[in-house]
N, C-alpha and C positions, 0 to 999 in steps of 0.2 A: 294394530291398536285394539281392534275388537277382540282378538284372541288373547291379548294380554289382560284385558278386562275380565274375560272368562276365567283366566288363570287365577286372578285375584278373587273372583267370586267363589271359585272352588275352594280356596283356602278359607274364605269367610264362611262358606257352607259348613266346613269342618267344625267351626266353633258353634254354629247354630245347632248342628246335629248332636254335638257333644252335650249340649244342654237338654235337647229334646229327648235323647235316649239314655239319659243318666241313670234311669231306674230299670233299663231293659238290657239284658245281655244278648249281644249279637253273636250269632253262630256263623263263623267264616265259611265252613264247607256247605252249609245249608242256605244261607241268605246272600252272601257276598260273591263267592266264587261263581255260582251259576250266572249271576248278572255279568260278571267279567267275561265268562265264556260266550255269553250272548252279545258281548260288546255293548251292553247297555250301561255305558259309563256314567251317564247322567244320574242314574240311581246308584250305581255301584260305588263311585268315588266318594260320595258323602259318607256312605256306610263304611267304606274302607278306612277313611280318615278317622271316623269315630272309633273303629275297631282298634286301630293302632294307637289311638290316644290313651288307651288303657295300658298302664305299665306292664300288666301281665301279658299283653299281646305284642308289645313293641318289638320284641326280638324274634317274632315268628318269621321264618324265611320267606314263605311264598307271598304273604301280604306285602312285605317290603319289595320283593321282586316285582309284584304286579304294579305297585306305585311307580317303580323305576321304568317298567315297560310302558305304562300309560304315558308318562311324560316323554319317554323316547319317541312314542308315536306322535305326540304333539310336535316334537322337534322336527320329525320327518315331514310333517304336514305344513310347517311354517315356511314362508319365503325368507331366504337368507337376508334380503334387504328390507322389504316392506314390513316384515315381522321381526326386525332385528332385536328390539327390546324384549319381546315375548320369548324369542328363541334362546336368549341368554338365560332368562329365568327358568325356562323349562329344562334346558340342558343342565343347569346347575342342580335342579331337583332330581333329575334322572340320574346324574352321576352319584349323588349322595345315596339314593336308595338302591341303585344297582350295586354300588360298592359294598354297602351293608349286606345286601342279599348274597353277594358272592362269598362273603365270610361266613354267613349263617347256613348256607346250603351244604349239607354233608351227605355221605352215603346213607346214613340212617334216615335222614329227612326224605331222600328219594324213595327209599323202600317203604317208609311209613305213609307217605302222601304222594305216591306215584301218580294218582289221578290229577294232581295239580301241575304235573310236569310233562303232560302228553305232547306238548309242542317239541320236546327234546327227544321224543321216541324215534329211534332210527336204527338202521341195520348196521351192524359192525362189519366193516369191509374185510376184516381179517378172519373172523369166525363165521360170518354170515348170519349170526343170531340177532334178533331184534331186542331192543331194550333201551333203558335210559342209563347213561354213564355219567358219573360225576365230572369226568374230564371234558365231555362234550358240553355239559352245562356251563362249567367254568370258562371254557374257551369261547362259547357264544356270548356269555356276559362280558368277557374281557374285550371281545371285538366291538360290542356295543359301546362299552366304556371308552375305548380308544377313539371310535368315531365321534362320540359325544364330546370328548375332550378336545378333539380337533375342531369340531364345530364351535365349541365354546371359545377356544383360543382364537381361531381365525375369524369368527363372526365379529369379534371386537375389532380386530385389525382391519377387516374389510370395511366396516362402518366408519372407523376412524379415518381410513385412507380416502374413502369416498367423500366424507365430510371435508377433508382437507382439499380434495380435488375441487369441490364446489367452491370453497373459499378462494382457492388460487385462481379459478376461472373467473369468479366474480371480481376479484382484484384486477385481473387483466382486462376484463370487459369494461370495468369502471375507468381504468386508466386510458384505455383506447377511446371510450366515449368522451372523456374529458379532453383528449387531444382533438377529436373531431369537432367538439363544440368550440374550443378555443381557436383552432386552426381549420376552418372549413376547407381551405385549400391545402393539400398535402405539401405543396412546395413551400408554403409559409412555415409549416412545421419544420421542414428541412433547414430552411434559412434562419429561422429564429431559435433553433434548438440551442439551449444553454446546458449547463451541467446538470440541472434538475431534470431537464428533458431527457438527457442521455441516461441518467440514473433510472428514470422511469422505464425507459426502453430496456435497459439491462434487467430490471426487476421483472418485466413482462417475459423476457427470454428465460430467466431463472424459473419463473412460475410455470412456464411451458415445460421445462425440463422436469420440474417436480410433478406435474400432471402425468407426463409420460411414465416416469419411474413408479409413481404410486399406482397408476392404472395397471402396470405390469404386476405389481405386488398383489393387487386385487385379483387379477386373473390367476396368478399362481396360488393364492389362498383358496380361491373357488375350486381349482383343480384338486387341491389337497383334501378339501372337505368331501368332494364327490357327490354333493347334492345336486339333484336335477332341478330344472326350472329357472336356472339363472346361469347364463353363459355370456358375460359382458364382452362387447366389442366396441372399439373406439375408432371412429372415422374422422379425419381432419378435413375441414373445408377452408380453402384459402380465401383471404379477404382480397377481392379484386377491385371492387368499387369502394374506395375510401369514403367513409362517412355514410355509406348506405349499407354495405355488408357489416357484419359483426355487431349488430345492435340487438340481437335477440338472445334471450337467456338459454342456458343449456342445463339439463338435469342429469348429473352424472350417476344418480341412483337408478336411472332407467336401464333396461337390459341392453339396448343398442344405442350408443351415444354418437351423435354427429356434432362435433364441436368446432367452433371457429378457431382457426390457427393463428391466434394472436402472436404467438412466439415467432412464427415465420415472418409475419408482417413486421414485427419489431426488429428482427434480424435484418430484413431488407432495408428498413428505414435507417437503422444504425449504420448499415453498410454504405448507403447513399451519403449519409452525413459525414462519415469518416473518409470515404474515398472521394466522392465528387464535390461535396460542398466545401470541405476543408481545402481541397486543391483550388477550387474556384475562388474562394475568398482570398486565399494566398496570392493567386495570380492577379486579382483585382487590386489588392493592396500594393503589390510590387509594381504593377503598371502605374498606379497612382504616384508612387514614390519616384519612379523613373521620370514621369512627366513633370513632376515638381522640380526635380533636380535639373532636368533639361531647361525648364523655364528660368531657373536661377542662373544658369550659364548664359542663356540668351540675353537676359536682362543685366548680366554682369558686364556686357559690352566688350568682352574679349574677342568675340567673333570666332572662338574655337569651341567646337563640340567634339569631345573625345570619342563619342560613339555615333553610329548612324542615328539621325534624329527620328523620333516617332512621329510620323505624319498621319497615321490613322490607327484606330483601335484594331487589334488583331481580330480578323473575322471569326476565327474559331472561338475566341473569348466572348465575342458578342453573341455568337450562337449558343454558347453554354449559359451565358447570363439569361438570355431570352427563354431558354429551355426551362429555367427554374423561376424566373422573375420578369414577367412582362412589364413594360413601362418602368424599368428599374431606375431608381435614382443613381445607382452605381454607374450606369451608362451615362446619365446626365453629367455626373461629376467628371468622368473621364472625357466626355465630349467638350466640357468647358475647358479642361486643361489642354487638350489637343488643339482646340480652336484658339485659345489664348496664346499658346506657344507660337502657332502659325502667325497670329496677328502681331505679336511682339517682334517676331523675326522679320516679317514683311515691312513693319514700320520703323525698323532700326536701320538707319543709313550706314551704320558701321558694318552690319552683316549683309544688308541688302543695298549694295552700292548703286544699283540702277535707279533706286528711288530718288537719288539726288539729282537725276537728269530730268529737268522739267520738259525738255523737248522730245523725250522718248514717250510720245503720246500713247502709242499702243500699249506699252508696258504700264504707264501710269493708269490707263483706263482698266487694263486687266487686273492690276493690283488693287485699285480702288473697288472694282467689282467684287473681287475676292474678299476684301476687307468688309464690305457691306454684308456679304453672305456669311462670313464668320461672325459678325455681330448678330445677325439673325439667329444663327445656330446657338450662340451663347445666350441670347435673350430668351429663346424657347426653353433652353435647359435651366437657366436661372429661375424662370417663372415656376418651375416645378419644385423648387426648394422651399416648399411651404408645408404647413400642417394639413392633414395628418401624415403626409409623406415623410417628413423629417423624422417623426417618432418611429414610424414603421421602418425607415431605413436604418435608424439607430439600432433597432432590434435585429434586423437582418444582417447588418454589416457593422456590428458593434465595435470591433477592433479598428476598422477603417475610419469610422466616424469619430471615435474617441481619440485615437492616436494621431490622426492626420488632419482633423478638422476641429478638435477641441470639444467634441460632444455635440449635443443638439443645439445648445446656445451658440457654439462656435460656427455651426452651419448657418444659423440665422444671421450672425454677424457677417459671415462670408458672403451670403446672398445680398445683404444690404450694401456691402462694399462694392460688389460687382455691379449692382444696379446703378450706382452712382457713376462708376467708371464707364460702363457701357453707354449711359445717357450722354456723357461728355464726348466719348469717342464717336458715337453715332452722329451727333451734330456736326462734328469736324469732318468726318470722312464721307458723310452723305453730301456735304457741300463740295468737297474735293471731287467726289465721283461725278456730280452733276456738272462741275466745271469742265472735266475732261470728256464727259459725254458730249457736251456742246462743242468743245474744241475738236473732238474727233470727227464731227459731222462736216466740218468746213475746211476747205483749203484756201489759204489767204496768200495773196501775192506779197512779195517782200516790201513793197511800198504801201500795202494795205488798200490799194485802190480796187482790187478785184477779189471776189470770193466765190468759191465753187462748192455747191452742196455735194457731199461725197456718198450719201446713202440714198440714191434715187429709188423712188417707189416703195420705200420701206417705212417711211414715216408719213402717216396720213395727215399730220398737221402741217406738213411742208407745202407751201404754195409758192411756186417758183418766182413769180414776178413780184411777190410781196417782199422778197429778200434780195433778189439779184437779177441781173439781166441775163443770167445763164439758167438754162433748164437742163439738169443732168438726167441722162437716159439710162446709162449703165456704167458700173465701175468695177474695177478688179484690183486686188492687192497682190503684189508679187512677193517672192521669198525674202526680199529685203525691206519689207514694210512700206514700199512705195505704192501709192494708189494711182491707177490710171482711170480717168473719168472721161466719158464721152457724152456730148449733148448738143443742145442748140444755144446759139448766142444771138440774142435779139438786137439787131442793129438798125432797126427802123425799116427803111425801104428794102434793104437787102440783108436778110438774116443769113447766118453762117452756121456751119457745124463746127464743133471744136473737139479736140482731144488734148488732154493735159496730164502731166505727171506731177504728183504731189508727194513730198517725202513724209517721213514719220512725224516730223515736227509740224506737219500740216502746212508747209510752205509750198506754194506753186513754183516748181522748178522751171517749167516751161509750159506754154499753151500754144497749140497750132490750130489754125482755122482751115476748114475745107469747104468747097462749094457745095451747096445743096439746091441748086437751081432745079426747079421742077419737082422738088420733094415737098409735098403738101402735108400739112398737119393742122389740127384744130387748135385755135388759140385757147379755147376753154378746156378741152379734154386732153390735148396733147396725145393724140392717138398714134404714138410711136413706141417702138420697142427696140432693143438692141442686145448684142451678145459679143463677147470676146471669143475669138475662134482660134483653132490651132494654126500655127504659123512657123516660118523658118526660124531657126535659132538666131537670136540676136535681133529679132523684130517683134513687134506687137501688132496684132491684127484684130479688127473689130468691124461689125456692120451695124447700121441702124435701119429699121424697116418702118415704113409708113402704113398705117391701117386705113388711111383715107383713100377711098376708091378713085378719086379724081387725080391722084398723083401721077404726073407724067413719068417721073423716075421714083419708084417706090422703095428702092434699096440703094444705100450708099455704103461701099466697103472701103476701108482705109487701112494702110499698113505704114507704120512708122518705126524708127529705131528708138531705143531707150533714151537716146540723147535728144530726140525731138525732130529728127530729119524725116521728111516724108518720103516713103518708098513709092507708093502709088495710091491713087484715089479713083474709084470707079462708081459711076451712077448708072443704073439701068432699071428697066421695067421687067418684073417677073410675075408669074401667074399667082403666086401666093408666098407667104413667108417661108424661109428655109426650114425644112424639117431636120436637116443634119448638115454639118460642115466637116469635111475631112481634109487633111493635108498629106500629100504624097511627098515624103521626104526625099525620095530618089530623084524625081524630076522637079522638085520644089514647086509644085502646083497646089492651089487651093480649090477644092471642089465643093460647090454649093448645091445641095439637093433640095428641090422643091416638091419631090414626090418620094413616098416611102419606098423602101426596098421591095415590099410586096407589090406595090403599084407598078414599079419598073419591071418586075418579073412577069407581071400579067399584061405587058404591052404598053403600059404608061398612059393609056386613054387617048387624049388629044394628040394626033401625030404632029401638029404644029408646035407642041410644047414638049421638048425633050426631057424635061423634068430635072435638069441640072445645068449649071454653067461652070466654066473653069477659068480661074485667073492664074496666069503663069507667073514666073518669078519676076518678070518685068512689069507686071500689072496689066498685061493684055488679056482681053476676055474673048473666049471662044465658046 
């Protein structure tokens, strides 16, 4: 800019000096040329312009040549970028005067004024003589003209291209920053991308291509000019931290440029949207459709499902959704449909025939437990169908929400309908579940006169004598949903032990008593424990053990058949509770260990305590 001002001032000076020296005749050879030779251009150029302003002097060859050479020197001193405006003006002026000088310089001029052309004095390579040749002068001037024309031509294109580069980069930076402001989370950008978003990404990619192409044009133009001091290089820097990288400006007029690679970022984003997000949304929509169709078949009452029912969301689909959308409403919508289909199936007596059997207590309890859990799942999911989540979901999964739920208002209506349905269902099935929980805890005799608690020591609210004359110590369920329960029966002066079998309908099939004479227990603490143990096929074996030190017989072992016939009963005193019980199937003997394997290997301690006892197949103890 400063040099361009000097150029303007030099022209202005011409006018000033023209007025000042209007009455004085300037001698070129005496006053101007010596200043030029001394490179005192500050004084020489005003005089030279004044000299050429006289029509009589305007066609003199050397003054025109010197003007051209002076401006060529300015061109060579200017920077192609920072002095772009000045270099264009100076090159234009240099070309005009050098072209004119080339036509004016003749052999006669060289001979007449050879002192003005000493810069062209050189040795003839053919003859070896020194001198000034018109051909050398013309060739030198033509070389300068060609260089100046190139500079003038390419300086314009270089500046224009660099200006376009900056504009393209500013567009890309602005678009990227707008994305980062609107979508602080890159995954929201992916999921909410609409046609305008995609168009902006394509535009950024195109701008990046434009930047690459125009920068190569600049490099090519610079190489053609051959000027030193400017050798542009472009280095791309990838955007790795979305919303943090890519926020700083870049000056493409600099010599070495490090630019944010918005184009690569846009290509990557576009690729994720086209490849991953499109597939993900399609899979979500299709799964949603399949679940709705499955629900229609279930509620149609035909009992026929053409395809394998969907009982859970594909884990790979869940992983993909969570990768792009944590706490996604899409998952909530799918969970609602999966759970509702399960709920509708389980509560349909047409499809779920076991539900119609009220005496299938285990199944009724399991089903009602499952139904309550499904209601919890749906309640949690339905509670999330509120603002701003619905609006966000509509932006992320526009096709799903609009086509399958009727838009945002449709989702709100869907939520309200589900809330009412779930409230009614919860009241019904919670009561049903509590009913079967209570029923599952007790075995009742057919005449209703006796009741056995079937979940001993698992319910802290149960106090034996508050409910029954029986105290259950241990229970076991077999593969046929029969429950065997063992405990104490309080009979006043002479308490007994009991073992009973209760079927799935919680009816006592049989109850057998066994003697517990000498078996002490605390009335308040009931310091007893028990365990069902391995036994011969076709039999059930169990023991109860008293933790009361005063017990004369602190263990009672019993073996019965599934039909209630007693095989054997043994009562004895042992040193401590069994640590293990094994059954030898070859000799049909039951071995009770009161010492660990390690203790037995180390000698067993007390020689009077062998650490185990054996009950043979007949019930004899040794």
